[in-house]
N, C-alpha and C positions, 0 to 999 in steps of 0.2 A: 295178632292177625298176620298171616303170611302175605308176602308181597305177590301181587299179580303182575306178571311181566308181559302179558299180551292183551291188547284191547282191540275190539271190533267197533268201528264207527259205522253203524248201519242206517241207511237212508232208504225208506220205502216210499214208492209212488203208489197211491191208493186209488181205488175207484171213487168217482165223485160222490161226496157226501158220506163216505164211510169211515172217516177218521175217528169220530167219537165212538162209533161201534167198536173199532179195533182197540182204542184206548181203554174202554171199559173192560173188554175181554182180556186184554193184556194185563191190566192192573189186578184183575180178579183171579186170573188163572196162571199167568206165565212168569210172574216175578218170583214169588217164594218158591215155586216148584223148580225153577232153574237154580236158584241160590242153594236149595237143599242138595243139589248135585255138585256143589263146589264152585259154581260160577258166581260172579258178582254182576249186578246191573246198576251201575252208578247213576243212570238217569234215563228218562224217557221224555221226549220233547215234541211239542207241536211247532212246526215250521210256520213262523208268522208271515212269511212271504208267499206261502202256498198252502191253501186249506186242504189239499189232498196229499200232503207229505207228512210222514211220521219218522222221527229220528230217535234212535236209542243206542245206548252203549252197553257192551257186555265184555267182561274181562275174565282172564284165566291165569292160573299160576304159570303155565308154560304151554308150548305147542303140543306136547304129549298129553297132558291132562285136558287140553282143549278137545282133542279128538275123542277121548273117553267120555268127557262130560256131555259133549254134543250127541254122541251116539246114545248115551243113557237117556237124554231128554227126548230126542226125536224118535227113538224107538220105544219110548215109555208111554204109560197110560194117559198122562195129562195131554200130551200133544195128540195122541190118537183120538182122544175124546173131543178135542176142540180145533183140530187142524182144518177141517172143512170150513168152519165158521171164520177162522182167521184168514185162510187163503182166499175166501170169497170177497174179502175187502181189498185185496191187493192186485195191482197191475204189474209191479216189479219189486222184487226184494233182493236183487243181486248187486245193488250199489253199496259195496262193503269195502272199507279200507281196513287192512290188518296192520296194527301199529304196535310199537313198543315204547315204553316211557323214557323220555329224557328227564321229565319231572312228573311223577304220577299225581293223580288226585289225592288229596288228604281227606280220606273218608272216615278215619277212626273217630268214634264219638258222635258221629252224625246219625240221627234216627230218621227212618222213613216214616212219612205220615201214615196213620192207620187207615185201614180200608174205608173208603167213603169220605175220608178227610182230604181237603184240598191242600196241595203243597203250598209253601210260602210263595208269595208273588216274587217274580224275578225273571230275568232274561239271560240266556247263555248264548254266546257266539262261538262258532268254530271257524277258524281261519286256516285254510288249506293252501300251502305254498309248495308247488312243485320244485324239486331240486335234484341234481344228479346224486346217485347213491354215495359217491365218494365225498360229497360236500355236506352230507347231512349232519355229521358230528360237529363240524366246524360251524355250521349254520346254527345249530342248537346252542353252542357255546356263545356265539356272537349275539344271538337273540337275548339270552339270559343276561349277558353283561351289559349290552348297549341299548337294546330295544325295550325289554321288559321294564326297567326302571322308569322310562319315559311314559310308557303306556299306563303304568300304575299311578304316576304323578298326574296324568290326565284323566284319571277316573276309570281305568279299565283293569281291575284286579285279575291277574293271570292265574288261573286255577291249575293248569297242567299243560305240559308240552310233550309231544310224541313225534316219533319218526317212523318211517315204514319198517315193518317187520319183514325181513327178506326171506324168511323160511318158507318152504313149500306149504301150501294149504294142506293141512292134515285131515280135513273133513270135506272131501270133494263134493259131497252131496249139497253143500252150501257154497256156491261160488263166491270169490272175492275178486276185487280189481287187481289183476296181475300186470306186471310190467310197468308199474307206476312207482315213483319215488317221491315222497312228500314229507314236509314238516308241518305239523298241525299244532295250533295252540288254542286253548279255550279261555274265554274271559267272561266275567259275570257283571251284570248291571242290574240296578234296582228296577228299572222299567225301560220302555222304549224311549222315553224322554231323556233318560240318562245316557243311552246309547247315542242318540242324536247329538247331544251336547259333547260327548267324547269325540265323535267323528268330526265335528266342526273344529274342536281344539286341535285334534291330531293333524288335520289337513294343513294347519299353519305351522306345525313343528318341523324343523329341518331334518330331524332324524327319521320320524315315522310318516311324515307327510309327503315324502318324495314319491 
């Protein structure tokens, strides 16, 4: 399986009460149809703090194939057939960070639940840390060497780490957040209780609690 070097972190603000409608449409129509065009969708998530927010991830081999894959999808028959229904659920879909991996998700061997089957219970957090572009590489190294071991000892398995992809947006039809520089890391928890327990322990740690 080839490496995907570009990730979109997409956060959508939806019309009140429309999230489950979009989730159903997304899972039924938009996952396999995008992956058939060379994209990957590592995950789709309900924001637990906001019932009208939907978050999802989409990755590409590089910026050139990103442009070609997005053009093929958004000019193709699946999006044409369902775009009005999808867009009717949304207030804003432009909150998008374009990222590249410092440590990518390990997806090989993982199977997506079948249609209609619920995904295993769990919770994912995404921590977004602004930093100057010149500091991103050093920040990623420092995080991996000093912070990650502490987080994992305190019950927060780190799944992946990303930094801003500085290349120009190659598909202007879909805006991204430009002029920002961030380090992002993802962690997994069994449930909300495990997250609360981790946060309490982390607050007391001299390295991650500052």
